[in-house]
C-alpha positions in Angstrom: 129.1 91.9 124.6 128.2 93.9 127.7 131.6 95.5 127.7 131.2 96.6 124.0 127.7 98.0 124.7 129.0 99.9 127.7 131.7 101.4 125.6 129.5 102.3 122.6 126.0 102.8 124.0 126.2 103.6 127.7 123.0 105.2 129.1 122.8 107.2 132.3 120.4 105.7 134.9 120.4 102.3 133.3 122.6 99.2 133.3 123.0 96.2 131.0 122.3 93.1 133.1 123.0 90.3 130.7 122.9 89.1 127.1 121.4 85.8 126.0 120.4 84.0 122.8 116.7 84.1 121.8 114.7 80.9 121.7 115.2 80.7 117.9 119.0 80.8 118.4 119.2 83.5 115.7 118.8 86.5 117.9 120.5 88.2 120.9 118.4 89.7 123.6 120.1 92.2 126.0 118.4 92.9 129.3 118.4 96.5 130.4 117.3 97.6 133.9 117.1 100.9 135.7 120.2 101.6 137.9 119.3 101.3 141.6 118.2 104.6 143.0 117.8 106.3 139.6 114.8 108.4 139.1 112.5 107.9 136.1 112.0 110.7 133.6 108.7 112.0 132.4 108.3 111.5 128.6 106.3 114.8 128.3 108.3 117.4 130.2 111.6 115.4 130.2 112.2 116.0 133.9 112.5 113.5 136.8 109.2 112.4 138.3 108.1 110.0 141.1 107.4 106.4 140.0 103.9 105.0 139.7 104.2 101.4 138.7 106.0 99.1 136.2 104.9 97.7 132.9 105.7 94.4 131.3 108.9 93.9 129.5 109.2 95.9 126.2 111.5 95.0 123.3 113.5 97.6 121.3 115.2 96.4 118.1 118.9 97.1 118.0 121.6 97.0 115.3 122.3 93.4 114.2 125.5 92.0 115.7 127.6 89.4 114.0 124.7 88.3 111.9 122.4 88.0 114.9 119.2 90.1 115.2 119.5 92.1 118.4 117.1 93.8 120.8 117.1 95.6 124.1 114.5 94.3 126.6 113.4 96.4 129.6 110.3 96.6 131.8 109.4 100.3 131.4 108.2 102.3 134.5 105.3 104.7 134.6 105.6 108.0 136.4 103.1 110.2 138.2 104.2 113.6 136.9 102.7 116.4 139.0 103.9 119.1 136.5 102.0 117.5 133.6 99.2 116.2 135.9 99.1 112.7 134.3 100.5 109.2 134.6 102.8 108.5 131.6 105.4 106.0 130.6 109.0 107.0 131.4 111.4 108.3 128.8 114.2 106.0 127.9 117.4 107.4 126.4 117.7 104.8 123.7 114.1 105.1 122.5 112.0 107.7 120.7 108.4 107.9 122.0 106.4 104.8 121.0 108.8 103.6 118.3 110.2 100.2 119.0 113.5 100.8 117.2 116.4 102.1 119.2 117.9 105.5 118.3 121.1 103.8 117.3 119.2 101.4 114.9 117.2 104.1 113.1 120.2 105.9 111.6 121.6 102.6 110.6 118.4 101.5 108.8 117.4 104.7 107.1 120.4 104.8 104.6 119.5 101.3 103.5 116.0 102.6 102.7 117.7 105.0 100.2 119.5 102.1 98.4 116.6 99.6 98.5 112.9 99.9 98.5 111.3 100.2 101.9 109.8 96.7 101.5 113.2 95.2 100.5 114.8 96.9 103.5 112.2 95.5 105.8 112.7 92.0 104.5 116.5 92.2 104.6 116.6 93.2 108.2 113.6 91.2 109.4 111.5 94.1 110.4 108.3 95.7 109.0 107.6 98.4 106.4 106.1 100.6 109.2 109.3 100.5 111.2 111.4 101.4 108.2 109.1 104.4 107.7 109.6 105.3 111.4 113.4 105.1 110.9 113.3 107.4 107.9 110.9 109.8 109.6 113.2 110.0 112.7 116.3 110.7 110.6 114.5 113.3 108.4 113.1 115.0 111.5 116.5 115.2 113.2 118.0 116.5 110.0 115.4 119.3 109.7 115.8 120.3 113.3 119.7 120.5 113.0 120.1 121.8 109.4 121.4 125.3 108.6 119.7 126.9 105.6 122.3 129.6 105.0 122.1 131.6 101.8 119.7 130.3 99.2 119.9 132.0 95.8 117.9 129.7 93.6 115.1 127.2 94.2 113.1 124.9 92.0 109.5 123.9 92.5 107.8 120.8 91.1 105.0 118.4 92.0 105.2 114.6 92.3 102.3 112.2 92.1 102.5 109.6 94.9 99.3 107.7 94.5 96.4 107.1 92.2 93.5 109.5 92.3 95.4 112.7 91.6 97.3 112.8 94.9 100.3 115.1 94.6 103.2 116.4 96.7 104.9 119.8 96.3 108.7 119.5 96.3 111.0 122.5 96.7 114.7 122.1 95.9 117.7 124.4 96.4 119.5 124.5 93.0 122.4 126.8 93.7 125.7 126.2 91.9 127.4 123.4 93.9 124.4 122.9 96.3 121.5 120.8 95.2 119.2 119.5 98.0 115.6 118.9 98.9 114.4 121.7 101.1 110.7 121.0 101.7 107.9 118.6 100.9 104.2 119.5 101.2 101.0 117.6 100.7 99.0 118.6 97.6 99.9 121.3 95.1 97.7 124.1 96.3 98.3 127.7 97.2 98.1 126.9 100.9 100.6 124.1 100.6 103.2 126.1 98.7 102.9 129.0 101.1 103.9 126.6 103.9 107.4 126.5 102.4 107.9 130.2 102.6 106.5 130.2 106.2 109.0 127.5 107.1 112.1 129.4 105.8 111.0 132.8 107.0 110.9 136.2 105.3 114.7 136.9 105.7 115.7 133.9 103.6 112.8 134.4 101.2 113.8 138.0 100.4 117.3 136.9 99.3 116.1 134.4 96.7 117.3 135.5 93.2 116.1 132.8 90.9 113.0 130.5 90.9 112.3 127.7 88.4 108.8 126.2 88.2 106.3 124.8 85.7 103.2 126.8 84.8 100.9 125.4 87.4 98.6 128.2 88.5 98.9 128.1 92.3 102.7 128.0 92.1 102.7 131.1 89.8 100.4 133.0 92.2 102.5 132.3 95.3 105.7 133.2 93.5 104.2 136.5 92.4 103.2 137.2 96.0 106.3 136.0 97.8 109.2 136.6 95.4 108.1 139.3 93.0 111.7 140.6 92.7 113.2 137.2 91.8 113.8 136.1 88.2 111.1 133.5 87.5 112.2 130.9 85.0 109.5 128.6 83.5 110.6 125.1 82.6 111.3 124.5 78.9 109.0 121.4 78.6 105.8 123.3 79.5 106.7 126.3 77.3 107.3 124.1 74.3 104.1 122.2 75.0 102.1 125.4 75.1 103.7 126.6 71.8 103.0 123.3 70.1 99.4 123.4 71.2 99.0 127.0 69.9 100.6 125.9 66.6 98.3 122.9 66.2 95.3 125.1 66.9 96.4 127.6 64.2 97.0 124.8 61.7 93.7 123.2 62.3 91.9 126.6 62.0 93.8 127.4 58.7 93.0 123.9 57.4 89.3 124.4 58.0 89.5 127.9 56.4 91.2 126.6 53.3 88.7 123.8 53.0 85.8 126.3 53.2 87.4 128.3 50.3 87.7 125.1 48.2 91.5 125.4 48.2 93.9 122.5 48.3 94.0 121.3 52.0 97.8 121.5 52.2 97.8 121.6 56.0 95.5 118.5 56.5 97.4 115.7 58.4 100.5 117.8 58.6 100.7 118.3 62.3 103.8 116.2 63.1 105.6 117.7 60.0 105.1 121.2 61.3 106.2 120.2 64.8 109.5 118.8 63.7 112.7 120.7 64.0 113.7 122.5 60.8 116.9 120.5 60.3 114.9 117.3 60.6 112.0 118.4 58.3 111.4 116.6 55.1 111.1 118.2 51.7 107.3 118.0 51.9 107.3 119.9 55.2 109.4 122.6 53.7 107.0 122.8 50.7 104.0 123.2 53.0 105.8 125.9 55.0 106.6 127.8 51.8 103.0 127.4 50.5 101.4 128.7 53.6 103.8 131.6 54.2 
C-alpha cells in the first residue's frame, strides 16, 4: 500500500511511515511524518518558516481503498512565521486549511453529491453533511479560479428559493448555442446582488453580451438597463402570459360589473376560465360570449 501511495500521492517533505488497520478492522490508517530535515511551511504566506512546536496527531479522510475507509494521520507542526508575525499551523500539501478531507478525497466525493443528495452521500461514505459541503465548496472554488469565460453572447437570469421565509438565490446561466453552464450564484435577488455578477465578469465581457433572458422582477430589469442597455432583452413567456391573463381578468370583471349596473344580461359572469382558454379549445358557449361582447 505504501508503494501505491508513493506512486499516486507522493508529497514533498513528507514520507509514509506505515499503514495499519483501525481498531474497528474496517478502516485503514496511514501514518505520515515530515521528512527528516524538511522545513515546515507557513499556512498564511506559503513560505518555509522555523518550527515552534508539534500538535497532537490529526486525521485526514482519504479515498476508500478496497472497501476500507482510509485516512492519513500526522502530528502537524506549528511554525513561528516572522513574515506574518504569528504562530500558525503548518501547511500540508494533501490538506486545504482546516478541512479534514484530503485534496484527493474532495474531488472524489463532490461528483457523488451531484448524483445523490448530500445527506445520502455522507451516509454512503461514512462522513458528515458538513464534510460533503466542504468537498463541493472546494471543487467549485477550484473550478471558478481555473475557468475561462471566453465569449458570452447570451445569459439567462432567474431566482431560486432555497429556504422558507422568502430566502432566494440569484442564478445566472450562459445559454449560448452549444454552451449551457451556470456562471454565478448570488445571495438574495436584489440590485446589489445582481450587480455582483457583472462585477465578477468585468466590463469587457459584459459589453459583448448580445441577448439576456429574465423574468419581470424589478431589480433584475433595472440592473439590465444599466449594464446591458444595448443587448436584446427577452422576457420569459410565463410571466408575460400571466400579466396578460391578469389584465384580461380585470377587464372581464369590470365589464361584468358595468353590465350588471345597466341591468343587462351578465354574460361575462363566471366566464373567467372560458375566456382564458385557447381558441381551438374553447367551447361553443365561450365563442358565443366572445361574439356577444365584441
